[in-house]
ModelCIF file with pLDDT and N, C-alpha, C, O atoms, coordinates in Angstrom:
data_MODEL
#
_entry.id   MODEL 
#
_entity.id                         1 
_entity.type                       polymer 
_entity.pdbx_number_of_molecules   1 
#
_entity_poly.entity_id                      1 
_entity_poly.type                           'polypeptide(L)' 
_entity_poly.nstd_linkage                   no 
_entity_poly.nstd_monomer                   no 
_entity_poly.pdbx_seq_one_letter_code       MTDAFTAAGFHISVISEPQPAPAARDLFPDEFRALSDNPSFLFFTLEATT 
_entity_poly.pdbx_seq_one_letter_code_can   MTDAFTAAGFHISVISEPQPAPAARDLFPDEFRALSDNPSFLFFTLEATT 
_entity_poly.pdbx_strand_id                 A 
#
loop_
_entity_poly_seq.entity_id 
_entity_poly_seq.num 
_entity_poly_seq.mon_id 
_entity_poly_seq.hetero 
1 1  MET n 
1 2  THR n 
1 3  ASP n 
1 4  ALA n 
1 5  PHE n 
1 6  THR n 
1 7  ALA n 
1 8  ALA n 
1 9  GLY n 
1 10 PHE n 
1 11 HIS n 
1 12 ILE n 
1 13 SER n 
1 14 VAL n 
1 15 ILE n 
1 16 SER n 
1 17 GLU n 
1 18 PRO n 
1 19 GLN n 
1 20 PRO n 
1 21 ALA n 
1 22 PRO n 
1 23 ALA n 
1 24 ALA n 
1 25 ARG n 
1 26 ASP n 
1 27 LEU n 
1 28 PHE n 
1 29 PRO n 
1 30 ASP n 
1 31 GLU n 
1 32 PHE n 
1 33 ARG n 
1 34 ALA n 
1 35 LEU n 
1 36 SER n 
1 37 ASP n 
1 38 ASN n 
1 39 PRO n 
1 40 SER n 
1 41 PHE n 
1 42 LEU n 
1 43 PHE n 
1 44 PHE n 
1 45 THR n 
1 46 LEU n 
1 47 GLU n 
1 48 ALA n 
1 49 THR n 
1 50 THR n 
#
_struct_asym.id          A 
_struct_asym.entity_id   1 
#
loop_
_ma_qa_metric.id 
_ma_qa_metric.mode 
_ma_qa_metric.name 
_ma_qa_metric.software_group_id 
_ma_qa_metric.type 
1 global pLDDT . pLDDT 
2 local  pLDDT . pLDDT 
#
_ma_qa_metric_global.metric_id      1 
_ma_qa_metric_global.metric_value   89.48 
_ma_qa_metric_global.model_id       1 
_ma_qa_metric_global.ordinal_id     1 
#
loop_
_ma_qa_metric_local.label_asym_id 
_ma_qa_metric_local.label_comp_id 
_ma_qa_metric_local.label_seq_id 
_ma_qa_metric_local.metric_id 
_ma_qa_metric_local.metric_value 
_ma_qa_metric_local.model_id 
_ma_qa_metric_local.ordinal_id 
A MET 1  2 89.00 1 1  
A THR 2  2 91.00 1 2  
A ASP 3  2 95.00 1 3  
A ALA 4  2 95.00 1 4  
A PHE 5  2 95.00 1 5  
A THR 6  2 93.00 1 6  
A ALA 7  2 94.00 1 7  
A ALA 8  2 95.00 1 8  
A GLY 9  2 95.00 1 9  
A PHE 10 2 97.00 1 10 
A HIS 11 2 95.00 1 11 
A ILE 12 2 95.00 1 12 
A SER 13 2 96.00 1 13 
A VAL 14 2 96.00 1 14 
A ILE 15 2 94.00 1 15 
A SER 16 2 92.00 1 16 
A GLU 17 2 89.00 1 17 
A PRO 18 2 87.00 1 18 
A GLN 19 2 86.00 1 19 
A PRO 20 2 87.00 1 20 
A ALA 21 2 89.00 1 21 
A PRO 22 2 90.00 1 22 
A ALA 23 2 91.00 1 23 
A ALA 24 2 88.00 1 24 
A ARG 25 2 89.00 1 25 
A ASP 26 2 92.00 1 26 
A LEU 27 2 92.00 1 27 
A PHE 28 2 89.00 1 28 
A PRO 29 2 87.00 1 29 
A ASP 30 2 85.00 1 30 
A GLU 31 2 86.00 1 31 
A PHE 32 2 87.00 1 32 
A ARG 33 2 84.00 1 33 
A ALA 34 2 84.00 1 34 
A LEU 35 2 80.00 1 35 
A SER 36 2 80.00 1 36 
A ASP 37 2 83.00 1 37 
A ASN 38 2 80.00 1 38 
A PRO 39 2 73.00 1 39 
A SER 40 2 78.00 1 40 
A PHE 41 2 86.00 1 41 
A LEU 42 2 90.00 1 42 
A PHE 43 2 94.00 1 43 
A PHE 44 2 96.00 1 44 
A THR 45 2 96.00 1 45 
A LEU 46 2 97.00 1 46 
A GLU 47 2 97.00 1 47 
A ALA 48 2 95.00 1 48 
A THR 49 2 87.00 1 49 
A THR 50 2 73.00 1 50 
#
loop_
_atom_site.group_PDB 
_atom_site.id 
_atom_site.type_symbol 
_atom_site.label_atom_id 
_atom_site.label_alt_id 
_atom_site.label_comp_id 
_atom_site.label_asym_id 
_atom_site.label_entity_id 
_atom_site.label_seq_id 
_atom_site.pdbx_PDB_ins_code 
_atom_site.Cartn_x 
_atom_site.Cartn_y 
_atom_site.Cartn_z 
_atom_site.occupancy 
_atom_site.B_iso_or_equiv 
_atom_site.pdbx_formal_charge 
_atom_site.auth_seq_id 
_atom_site.auth_comp_id 
_atom_site.auth_asym_id 
_atom_site.auth_atom_id 
_atom_site.pdbx_PDB_model_num 
ATOM 1   N N  . MET A 1 1  ? 0.813   -1.172  0.000  1.00 89.00 ? 1  MET A N  1 
ATOM 2   C CA . MET A 1 1  ? 0.000   0.000   0.000  1.00 89.00 ? 1  MET A CA 1 
ATOM 3   C C  . MET A 1 1  ? 0.870   1.255   0.000  1.00 89.00 ? 1  MET A C  1 
ATOM 4   O O  . MET A 1 1  ? 0.586   2.222   -0.708 1.00 89.00 ? 1  MET A O  1 
ATOM 5   N N  . THR A 1 2  ? 1.931   1.226   0.801  1.00 91.00 ? 2  THR A N  1 
ATOM 6   C CA . THR A 1 2  ? 2.791   2.404   0.847  1.00 91.00 ? 2  THR A CA 1 
ATOM 7   C C  . THR A 1 2  ? 3.459   2.651   -0.498 1.00 91.00 ? 2  THR A C  1 
ATOM 8   O O  . THR A 1 2  ? 3.646   3.801   -0.896 1.00 91.00 ? 2  THR A O  1 
ATOM 9   N N  . ASP A 1 3  ? 3.819   1.585   -1.200 1.00 95.00 ? 3  ASP A N  1 
ATOM 10  C CA . ASP A 1 3  ? 4.403   1.739   -2.533 1.00 95.00 ? 3  ASP A CA 1 
ATOM 11  C C  . ASP A 1 3  ? 3.405   2.374   -3.495 1.00 95.00 ? 3  ASP A C  1 
ATOM 12  O O  . ASP A 1 3  ? 3.788   3.194   -4.330 1.00 95.00 ? 3  ASP A O  1 
ATOM 13  N N  . ALA A 1 4  ? 2.140   2.007   -3.388 1.00 95.00 ? 4  ALA A N  1 
ATOM 14  C CA . ALA A 1 4  ? 1.112   2.582   -4.264 1.00 95.00 ? 4  ALA A CA 1 
ATOM 15  C C  . ALA A 1 4  ? 0.943   4.076   -3.995 1.00 95.00 ? 4  ALA A C  1 
ATOM 16  O O  . ALA A 1 4  ? 0.787   4.861   -4.931 1.00 95.00 ? 4  ALA A O  1 
ATOM 17  N N  . PHE A 1 5  ? 0.974   4.468   -2.732 1.00 95.00 ? 5  PHE A N  1 
ATOM 18  C CA . PHE A 1 5  ? 0.869   5.895   -2.410 1.00 95.00 ? 5  PHE A CA 1 
ATOM 19  C C  . PHE A 1 5  ? 2.044   6.662   -2.997 1.00 95.00 ? 5  PHE A C  1 
ATOM 20  O O  . PHE A 1 5  ? 1.872   7.726   -3.591 1.00 95.00 ? 5  PHE A O  1 
ATOM 21  N N  . THR A 1 6  ? 3.233   6.110   -2.825 1.00 93.00 ? 6  THR A N  1 
ATOM 22  C CA . THR A 1 6  ? 4.434   6.768   -3.339 1.00 93.00 ? 6  THR A CA 1 
ATOM 23  C C  . THR A 1 6  ? 4.401   6.844   -4.860 1.00 93.00 ? 6  THR A C  1 
ATOM 24  O O  . THR A 1 6  ? 4.733   7.878   -5.439 1.00 93.00 ? 6  THR A O  1 
ATOM 25  N N  . ALA A 1 7  ? 4.005   5.761   -5.503 1.00 94.00 ? 7  ALA A N  1 
ATOM 26  C CA . ALA A 1 7  ? 3.931   5.737   -6.964 1.00 94.00 ? 7  ALA A CA 1 
ATOM 27  C C  . ALA A 1 7  ? 2.893   6.736   -7.490 1.00 94.00 ? 7  ALA A C  1 
ATOM 28  O O  . ALA A 1 7  ? 3.023   7.241   -8.606 1.00 94.00 ? 7  ALA A O  1 
ATOM 29  N N  . ALA A 1 8  ? 1.868   7.018   -6.686 1.00 95.00 ? 8  ALA A N  1 
ATOM 30  C CA . ALA A 1 8  ? 0.837   7.971   -7.102 1.00 95.00 ? 8  ALA A CA 1 
ATOM 31  C C  . ALA A 1 8  ? 1.232   9.410   -6.804 1.00 95.00 ? 8  ALA A C  1 
ATOM 32  O O  . ALA A 1 8  ? 0.469   10.337  -7.078 1.00 95.00 ? 8  ALA A O  1 
ATOM 33  N N  . GLY A 1 9  ? 2.427   9.600   -6.241 1.00 95.00 ? 9  GLY A N  1 
ATOM 34  C CA . GLY A 1 9  ? 2.922   10.952  -6.016 1.00 95.00 ? 9  GLY A CA 1 
ATOM 35  C C  . GLY A 1 9  ? 2.631   11.513  -4.640 1.00 95.00 ? 9  GLY A C  1 
ATOM 36  O O  . GLY A 1 9  ? 2.545   12.729  -4.472 1.00 95.00 ? 9  GLY A O  1 
ATOM 37  N N  . PHE A 1 10 ? 2.479   10.641  -3.652 1.00 97.00 ? 10 PHE A N  1 
ATOM 38  C CA . PHE A 1 10 ? 2.195   11.098  -2.299 1.00 97.00 ? 10 PHE A CA 1 
ATOM 39  C C  . PHE A 1 10 ? 3.324   10.725  -1.353 1.00 97.00 ? 10 PHE A C  1 
ATOM 40  O O  . PHE A 1 10 ? 4.066   9.769   -1.582 1.00 97.00 ? 10 PHE A O  1 
ATOM 41  N N  . HIS A 1 11 ? 3.432   11.496  -0.296 1.00 95.00 ? 11 HIS A N  1 
ATOM 42  C CA . HIS A 1 11 ? 4.362   11.243  0.803  1.00 95.00 ? 11 HIS A CA 1 
ATOM 43  C C  . HIS A 1 11 ? 3.509   10.943  2.034  1.00 95.00 ? 11 HIS A C  1 
ATOM 44  O O  . HIS A 1 11 ? 2.564   11.677  2.323  1.00 95.00 ? 11 HIS A O  1 
ATOM 45  N N  . ILE A 1 12 ? 3.829   9.886   2.751  1.00 95.00 ? 12 ILE A N  1 
ATOM 46  C CA . ILE A 1 12 ? 3.082   9.534   3.958  1.00 95.00 ? 12 ILE A CA 1 
ATOM 47  C C  . ILE A 1 12 ? 3.648   10.363  5.113  1.00 95.00 ? 12 ILE A C  1 
ATOM 48  O O  . ILE A 1 12 ? 4.824   10.246  5.458  1.00 95.00 ? 12 ILE A O  1 
ATOM 49  N N  . SER A 1 13 ? 2.791   11.202  5.704  1.00 96.00 ? 13 SER A N  1 
ATOM 50  C CA . SER A 1 13 ? 3.264   12.012  6.830  1.00 96.00 ? 13 SER A CA 1 
ATOM 51  C C  . SER A 1 13 ? 2.879   11.402  8.176  1.00 96.00 ? 13 SER A C  1 
ATOM 52  O O  . SER A 1 13 ? 3.575   11.615  9.169  1.00 96.00 ? 13 SER A O  1 
ATOM 53  N N  . VAL A 1 14 ? 1.771   10.640  8.223  1.00 96.00 ? 14 VAL A N  1 
ATOM 54  C CA . VAL A 1 14 ? 1.345   10.026  9.479  1.00 96.00 ? 14 VAL A CA 1 
ATOM 55  C C  . VAL A 1 14 ? 0.646   8.709   9.174  1.00 96.00 ? 14 VAL A C  1 
ATOM 56  O O  . VAL A 1 14 ? -0.143  8.615   8.234  1.00 96.00 ? 14 VAL A O  1 
ATOM 57  N N  . ILE A 1 15 ? 0.941   7.698   9.976  1.00 94.00 ? 15 ILE A N  1 
ATOM 58  C CA . ILE A 1 15 ? 0.175   6.452   9.986  1.00 94.00 ? 15 ILE A CA 1 
ATOM 59  C C  . ILE A 1 15 ? -0.334  6.307   11.418 1.00 94.00 ? 15 ILE A C  1 
ATOM 60  O O  . ILE A 1 15 ? 0.455   6.298   12.363 1.00 94.00 ? 15 ILE A O  1 
ATOM 61  N N  . SER A 1 16 ? -1.651  6.193   11.578 1.00 92.00 ? 16 SER A N  1 
ATOM 62  C CA . SER A 1 16 ? -2.206  6.080   12.928 1.00 92.00 ? 16 SER A CA 1 
ATOM 63  C C  . SER A 1 16 ? -3.173  4.910   13.023 1.00 92.00 ? 16 SER A C  1 
ATOM 64  O O  . SER A 1 16 ? -3.792  4.502   12.041 1.00 92.00 ? 16 SER A O  1 
ATOM 65  N N  . GLU A 1 17 ? -3.278  4.397   14.215 1.00 89.00 ? 17 GLU A N  1 
ATOM 66  C CA . GLU A 1 17 ? -4.173  3.284   14.501 1.00 89.00 ? 17 GLU A CA 1 
ATOM 67  C C  . GLU A 1 17 ? -5.068  3.700   15.658 1.00 89.00 ? 17 GLU A C  1 
ATOM 68  O O  . GLU A 1 17 ? -4.634  3.686   16.809 1.00 89.00 ? 17 GLU A O  1 
ATOM 69  N N  . PRO A 1 18 ? -6.310  4.070   15.370 1.00 87.00 ? 18 PRO A N  1 
ATOM 70  C CA . PRO A 1 18 ? -7.187  4.525   16.455 1.00 87.00 ? 18 PRO A CA 1 
ATOM 71  C C  . PRO A 1 18 ? -7.548  3.379   17.393 1.00 87.00 ? 18 PRO A C  1 
ATOM 72  O O  . PRO A 1 18 ? -7.694  2.232   16.970 1.00 87.00 ? 18 PRO A O  1 
ATOM 73  N N  . GLN A 1 19 ? -7.686  3.706   18.651 1.00 86.00 ? 19 GLN A N  1 
ATOM 74  C CA . GLN A 1 19 ? -8.095  2.739   19.659 1.00 86.00 ? 19 GLN A CA 1 
ATOM 75  C C  . GLN A 1 19 ? -9.601  2.845   19.879 1.00 86.00 ? 19 GLN A C  1 
ATOM 76  O O  . GLN A 1 19 ? -10.187 3.896   19.621 1.00 86.00 ? 19 GLN A O  1 
ATOM 77  N N  . PRO A 1 20 ? -10.232 1.778   20.350 1.00 87.00 ? 20 PRO A N  1 
ATOM 78  C CA . PRO A 1 20 ? -11.679 1.843   20.590 1.00 87.00 ? 20 PRO A CA 1 
ATOM 79  C C  . PRO A 1 20 ? -12.015 2.858   21.679 1.00 87.00 ? 20 PRO A C  1 
ATOM 80  O O  . PRO A 1 20 ? -11.206 3.131   22.566 1.00 87.00 ? 20 PRO A O  1 
ATOM 81  N N  . ALA A 1 21 ? -13.199 3.399   21.594 1.00 89.00 ? 21 ALA A N  1 
ATOM 82  C CA . ALA A 1 21 ? -13.677 4.331   22.613 1.00 89.00 ? 21 ALA A CA 1 
ATOM 83  C C  . ALA A 1 21 ? -13.785 3.612   23.956 1.00 89.00 ? 21 ALA A C  1 
ATOM 84  O O  . ALA A 1 21 ? -14.122 2.428   23.993 1.00 89.00 ? 21 ALA A O  1 
ATOM 85  N N  . PRO A 1 22 ? -13.508 4.301   25.049 1.00 90.00 ? 22 PRO A N  1 
ATOM 86  C CA . PRO A 1 22 ? -13.607 3.664   26.366 1.00 90.00 ? 22 PRO A CA 1 
ATOM 87  C C  . PRO A 1 22 ? -14.984 3.048   26.641 1.00 90.00 ? 22 PRO A C  1 
ATOM 88  O O  . PRO A 1 22 ? -15.076 2.047   27.352 1.00 90.00 ? 22 PRO A O  1 
ATOM 89  N N  . ALA A 1 23 ? -16.044 3.625   26.092 1.00 91.00 ? 23 ALA A N  1 
ATOM 90  C CA . ALA A 1 23 ? -17.390 3.082   26.303 1.00 91.00 ? 23 ALA A CA 1 
ATOM 91  C C  . ALA A 1 23 ? -17.540 1.687   25.698 1.00 91.00 ? 23 ALA A C  1 
ATOM 92  O O  . ALA A 1 23 ? -18.432 0.938   26.095 1.00 91.00 ? 23 ALA A O  1 
ATOM 93  N N  . ALA A 1 24 ? -16.689 1.334   24.754 1.00 88.00 ? 24 ALA A N  1 
ATOM 94  C CA . ALA A 1 24 ? -16.759 0.012   24.121 1.00 88.00 ? 24 ALA A CA 1 
ATOM 95  C C  . ALA A 1 24 ? -16.472 -1.101  25.126 1.00 88.00 ? 24 ALA A C  1 
ATOM 96  O O  . ALA A 1 24 ? -16.933 -2.229  24.951 1.00 88.00 ? 24 ALA A O  1 
ATOM 97  N N  . ARG A 1 25 ? -15.715 -0.789  26.174 1.00 89.00 ? 25 ARG A N  1 
ATOM 98  C CA . ARG A 1 25 ? -15.411 -1.799  27.201 1.00 89.00 ? 25 ARG A CA 1 
ATOM 99  C C  . ARG A 1 25 ? -16.700 -2.312  27.841 1.00 89.00 ? 25 ARG A C  1 
ATOM 100 O O  . ARG A 1 25 ? -16.832 -3.507  28.105 1.00 89.00 ? 25 ARG A O  1 
ATOM 101 N N  . ASP A 1 26 ? -17.650 -1.406  28.091 1.00 92.00 ? 26 ASP A N  1 
ATOM 102 C CA . ASP A 1 26 ? -18.926 -1.812  28.694 1.00 92.00 ? 26 ASP A CA 1 
ATOM 103 C C  . ASP A 1 26 ? -19.877 -2.424  27.676 1.00 92.00 ? 26 ASP A C  1 
ATOM 104 O O  . ASP A 1 26 ? -20.633 -3.340  27.998 1.00 92.00 ? 26 ASP A O  1 
ATOM 105 N N  . LEU A 1 27 ? -19.838 -1.919  26.455 1.00 92.00 ? 27 LEU A N  1 
ATOM 106 C CA . LEU A 1 27 ? -20.755 -2.402  25.422 1.00 92.00 ? 27 LEU A CA 1 
ATOM 107 C C  . LEU A 1 27 ? -20.347 -3.759  24.859 1.00 92.00 ? 27 LEU A C  1 
ATOM 108 O O  . LEU A 1 27 ? -21.202 -4.584  24.538 1.00 92.00 ? 27 LEU A O  1 
ATOM 109 N N  . PHE A 1 28 ? -19.037 -3.989  24.740 1.00 89.00 ? 28 PHE A N  1 
ATOM 110 C CA . PHE A 1 28 ? -18.512 -5.213  24.133 1.00 89.00 ? 28 PHE A CA 1 
ATOM 111 C C  . PHE A 1 28 ? -17.413 -5.804  25.017 1.00 89.00 ? 28 PHE A C  1 
ATOM 112 O O  . PHE A 1 28 ? -16.260 -5.866  24.591 1.00 89.00 ? 28 PHE A O  1 
ATOM 113 N N  . PRO A 1 29 ? -17.738 -6.236  26.227 1.00 87.00 ? 29 PRO A N  1 
ATOM 114 C CA . PRO A 1 29 ? -16.682 -6.680  27.150 1.00 87.00 ? 29 PRO A CA 1 
ATOM 115 C C  . PRO A 1 29 ? -15.857 -7.854  26.628 1.00 87.00 ? 29 PRO A C  1 
ATOM 116 O O  . PRO A 1 29 ? -14.655 -7.920  26.886 1.00 87.00 ? 29 PRO A O  1 
ATOM 117 N N  . ASP A 1 30 ? -16.476 -8.778  25.902 1.00 85.00 ? 30 ASP A N  1 
ATOM 118 C CA . ASP A 1 30 ? -15.729 -9.934  25.411 1.00 85.00 ? 30 ASP A CA 1 
ATOM 119 C C  . ASP A 1 30 ? -14.819 -9.590  24.240 1.00 85.00 ? 30 ASP A C  1 
ATOM 120 O O  . ASP A 1 30 ? -13.782 -10.227 24.052 1.00 85.00 ? 30 ASP A O  1 
ATOM 121 N N  . GLU A 1 31 ? -15.194 -8.602  23.464 1.00 86.00 ? 31 GLU A N  1 
ATOM 122 C CA . GLU A 1 31 ? -14.429 -8.244  22.279 1.00 86.00 ? 31 GLU A CA 1 
ATOM 123 C C  . GLU A 1 31 ? -13.457 -7.089  22.513 1.00 86.00 ? 31 GLU A C  1 
ATOM 124 O O  . GLU A 1 31 ? -12.591 -6.832  21.678 1.00 86.00 ? 31 GLU A O  1 
ATOM 125 N N  . PHE A 1 32 ? -13.593 -6.394  23.637 1.00 87.00 ? 32 PHE A N  1 
ATOM 126 C CA . PHE A 1 32 ? -12.802 -5.179  23.845 1.00 87.00 ? 32 PHE A CA 1 
ATOM 127 C C  . PHE A 1 32 ? -11.301 -5.443  23.779 1.00 87.00 ? 32 PHE A C  1 
ATOM 128 O O  . PHE A 1 32 ? -10.566 -4.670  23.165 1.00 87.00 ? 32 PHE A O  1 
ATOM 129 N N  . ARG A 1 33 ? -10.842 -6.518  24.398 1.00 84.00 ? 33 ARG A N  1 
ATOM 130 C CA . ARG A 1 33 ? -9.396  -6.793  24.393 1.00 84.00 ? 33 ARG A CA 1 
ATOM 131 C C  . ARG A 1 33 ? -8.888  -6.996  22.962 1.00 84.00 ? 33 ARG A C  1 
ATOM 132 O O  . ARG A 1 33 ? -7.847  -6.456  22.588 1.00 84.00 ? 33 ARG A O  1 
ATOM 133 N N  . ALA A 1 34 ? -9.622  -7.770  22.170 1.00 84.00 ? 34 ALA A N  1 
ATOM 134 C CA . ALA A 1 34 ? -9.205  -7.981  20.775 1.00 84.00 ? 34 ALA A CA 1 
ATOM 135 C C  . ALA A 1 34 ? -9.229  -6.667  20.007 1.00 84.00 ? 34 ALA A C  1 
ATOM 136 O O  . ALA A 1 34 ? -8.351  -6.410  19.183 1.00 84.00 ? 34 ALA A O  1 
ATOM 137 N N  . LEU A 1 35 ? -10.240 -5.828  20.274 1.00 80.00 ? 35 LEU A N  1 
ATOM 138 C CA . LEU A 1 35 ? -10.296 -4.527  19.603 1.00 80.00 ? 35 LEU A CA 1 
ATOM 139 C C  . LEU A 1 35 ? -9.124  -3.650  19.999 1.00 80.00 ? 35 LEU A C  1 
ATOM 140 O O  . LEU A 1 35 ? -8.654  -2.837  19.203 1.00 80.00 ? 35 LEU A O  1 
ATOM 141 N N  . SER A 1 36 ? -8.652  -3.810  21.225 1.00 80.00 ? 36 SER A N  1 
ATOM 142 C CA . SER A 1 36 ? -7.541  -2.990  21.715 1.00 80.00 ? 36 SER A CA 1 
ATOM 143 C C  . SER A 1 36 ? -6.180  -3.512  21.277 1.00 80.00 ? 36 SER A C  1 
ATOM 144 O O  . SER A 1 36 ? -5.255  -2.728  21.062 1.00 80.00 ? 36 SER A O  1 
ATOM 145 N N  . ASP A 1 37 ? -6.048  -4.837  21.142 1.00 83.00 ? 37 ASP A N  1 
ATOM 146 C CA . ASP A 1 37 ? -4.745  -5.443  20.869 1.00 83.00 ? 37 ASP A CA 1 
ATOM 147 C C  . ASP A 1 37 ? -4.448  -5.676  19.395 1.00 83.00 ? 37 ASP A C  1 
ATOM 148 O O  . ASP A 1 37 ? -3.286  -5.651  18.989 1.00 83.00 ? 37 ASP A O  1 
ATOM 149 N N  . ASN A 1 38 ? -5.470  -5.901  18.597 1.00 80.00 ? 38 ASN A N  1 
ATOM 150 C CA . ASN A 1 38 ? -5.266  -6.233  17.187 1.00 80.00 ? 38 ASN A CA 1 
ATOM 151 C C  . ASN A 1 38 ? -5.627  -5.045  16.309 1.00 80.00 ? 38 ASN A C  1 
ATOM 152 O O  . ASN A 1 38 ? -6.685  -4.441  16.487 1.00 80.00 ? 38 ASN A O  1 
ATOM 153 N N  . PRO A 1 39 ? -4.762  -4.707  15.366 1.00 73.00 ? 39 PRO A N  1 
ATOM 154 C CA . PRO A 1 39 ? -5.089  -3.587  14.486 1.00 73.00 ? 39 PRO A CA 1 
ATOM 155 C C  . PRO A 1 39 ? -6.330  -3.890  13.654 1.00 73.00 ? 39 PRO A C  1 
ATOM 156 O O  . PRO A 1 39 ? -6.440  -4.957  13.050 1.00 73.00 ? 39 PRO A O  1 
ATOM 157 N N  . SER A 1 40 ? -7.245  -2.957  13.632 1.00 78.00 ? 40 SER A N  1 
ATOM 158 C CA . SER A 1 40 ? -8.458  -3.102  12.833 1.00 78.00 ? 40 SER A CA 1 
ATOM 159 C C  . SER A 1 40 ? -8.483  -2.106  11.690 1.00 78.00 ? 40 SER A C  1 
ATOM 160 O O  . SER A 1 40 ? -8.908  -2.422  10.579 1.00 78.00 ? 40 SER A O  1 
ATOM 161 N N  . PHE A 1 41 ? -8.021  -0.897  11.979 1.00 86.00 ? 41 PHE A N  1 
ATOM 162 C CA . PHE A 1 41 ? -8.018  0.168   10.989 1.00 86.00 ? 41 PHE A CA 1 
ATOM 163 C C  . PHE A 1 41 ? -6.688  0.897   11.052 1.00 86.00 ? 41 PHE A C  1 
ATOM 164 O O  . PHE A 1 41 ? -6.157  1.152   12.133 1.00 86.00 ? 41 PHE A O  1 
ATOM 165 N N  . LEU A 1 42 ? -6.163  1.224   9.904  1.00 90.00 ? 42 LEU A N  1 
ATOM 166 C CA . LEU A 1 42 ? -4.990  2.092   9.818  1.00 90.00 ? 42 LEU A CA 1 
ATOM 167 C C  . LEU A 1 42 ? -5.382  3.293   8.983  1.00 90.00 ? 42 LEU A C  1 
ATOM 168 O O  . LEU A 1 42 ? -5.998  3.154   7.927  1.00 90.00 ? 42 LEU A O  1 
ATOM 169 N N  . PHE A 1 43 ? -5.023  4.470   9.461  1.00 94.00 ? 43 PHE A N  1 
ATOM 170 C CA . PHE A 1 43 ? -5.311  5.697   8.727  1.00 94.00 ? 43 PHE A CA 1 
ATOM 171 C C  . PHE A 1 43 ? -3.990  6.307   8.271  1.00 94.00 ? 43 PHE A C  1 
ATOM 172 O O  . PHE A 1 43 ? -3.027  6.391   9.033  1.00 94.00 ? 43 PHE A O  1 
ATOM 173 N N  . PHE A 1 44 ? -3.969  6.721   7.032  1.00 96.00 ? 44 PHE A N  1 
ATOM 174 C CA . PHE A 1 44 ? -2.781  7.332   6.442  1.00 96.00 ? 44 PHE A CA 1 
ATOM 175 C C  . PHE A 1 44 ? -3.080  8.798   6.152  1.00 96.00 ? 44 PHE A C  1 
ATOM 176 O O  . PHE A 1 44 ? -4.117  9.129   5.577  1.00 96.00 ? 44 PHE A O  1 
ATOM 177 N N  . THR A 1 45 ? -2.172  9.662   6.551  1.00 96.00 ? 45 THR A N  1 
ATOM 178 C CA . THR A 1 45 ? -2.251  11.065  6.158  1.00 96.00 ? 45 THR A CA 1 
ATOM 179 C C  . THR A 1 45 ? -1.206  11.262  5.071  1.00 96.00 ? 45 THR A C  1 
ATOM 180 O O  . THR A 1 45 ? -0.013  11.046  5.283  1.00 96.00 ? 45 THR A O  1 
ATOM 181 N N  . LEU A 1 46 ? -1.679  11.673  3.912  1.00 97.00 ? 46 LEU A N  1 
ATOM 182 C CA . LEU A 1 46 ? -0.809  11.798  2.741  1.00 97.00 ? 46 LEU A CA 1 
ATOM 183 C C  . LEU A 1 46 ? -0.639  13.257  2.349  1.00 97.00 ? 46 LEU A C  1 
ATOM 184 O O  . LEU A 1 46 ? -1.533  14.081  2.546  1.00 97.00 ? 46 LEU A O  1 
ATOM 185 N N  . GLU A 1 47 ? 0.520   13.556  1.795  1.00 97.00 ? 47 GLU A N  1 
ATOM 186 C CA . GLU A 1 47 ? 0.805   14.879  1.265  1.00 97.00 ? 47 GLU A CA 1 
ATOM 187 C C  . GLU A 1 47 ? 1.285   14.691  -0.166 1.00 97.00 ? 47 GLU A C  1 
ATOM 188 O O  . GLU A 1 47 ? 2.086   13.802  -0.455 1.00 97.00 ? 47 GLU A O  1 
ATOM 189 N N  . ALA A 1 48 ? 0.790   15.530  -1.048 1.00 95.00 ? 48 ALA A N  1 
ATOM 190 C CA . ALA A 1 48 ? 1.222   15.470  -2.440 1.00 95.00 ? 48 ALA A CA 1 
ATOM 191 C C  . ALA A 1 48 ? 2.665   15.936  -2.538 1.00 95.00 ? 48 ALA A C  1 
ATOM 192 O O  . ALA A 1 48 ? 3.034   16.968  -1.977 1.00 95.00 ? 48 ALA A O  1 
ATOM 193 N N  . THR A 1 49 ? 3.474   15.172  -3.254 1.00 87.00 ? 49 THR A N  1 
ATOM 194 C CA . THR A 1 49 ? 4.855   15.594  -3.488 1.00 87.00 ? 49 THR A CA 1 
ATOM 195 C C  . THR A 1 49 ? 4.874   16.536  -4.672 1.00 87.00 ? 49 THR A C  1 
ATOM 196 O O  . THR A 1 49 ? 4.051   16.435  -5.582 1.00 87.00 ? 49 THR A O  1 
ATOM 197 N N  . THR A 1 50 ? 5.817   17.444  -4.646 1.00 73.00 ? 50 THR A N  1 
ATOM 198 C CA . THR A 1 50 ? 5.898   18.417  -5.751 1.00 73.00 ? 50 THR A CA 1 
ATOM 199 C C  . THR A 1 50 ? 7.103   18.166  -6.604 1.00 73.00 ? 50 THR A C  1 
ATOM 200 O O  . THR A 1 50 ? 7.332   18.885  -7.577 1.00 73.00 ? 50 THR A O  1 
#
């Protein structure tokens, strides 16, 4: 994926992995640990190279 961004003319400035909201612990007690420990979503902040 990073190669595709670079090939399309972008520079990756940030890669972040959001954590579940604290309220999820009460709503999904059995799944909360897996949601906290295993990556589910990665967000990329891209900047166009000049």
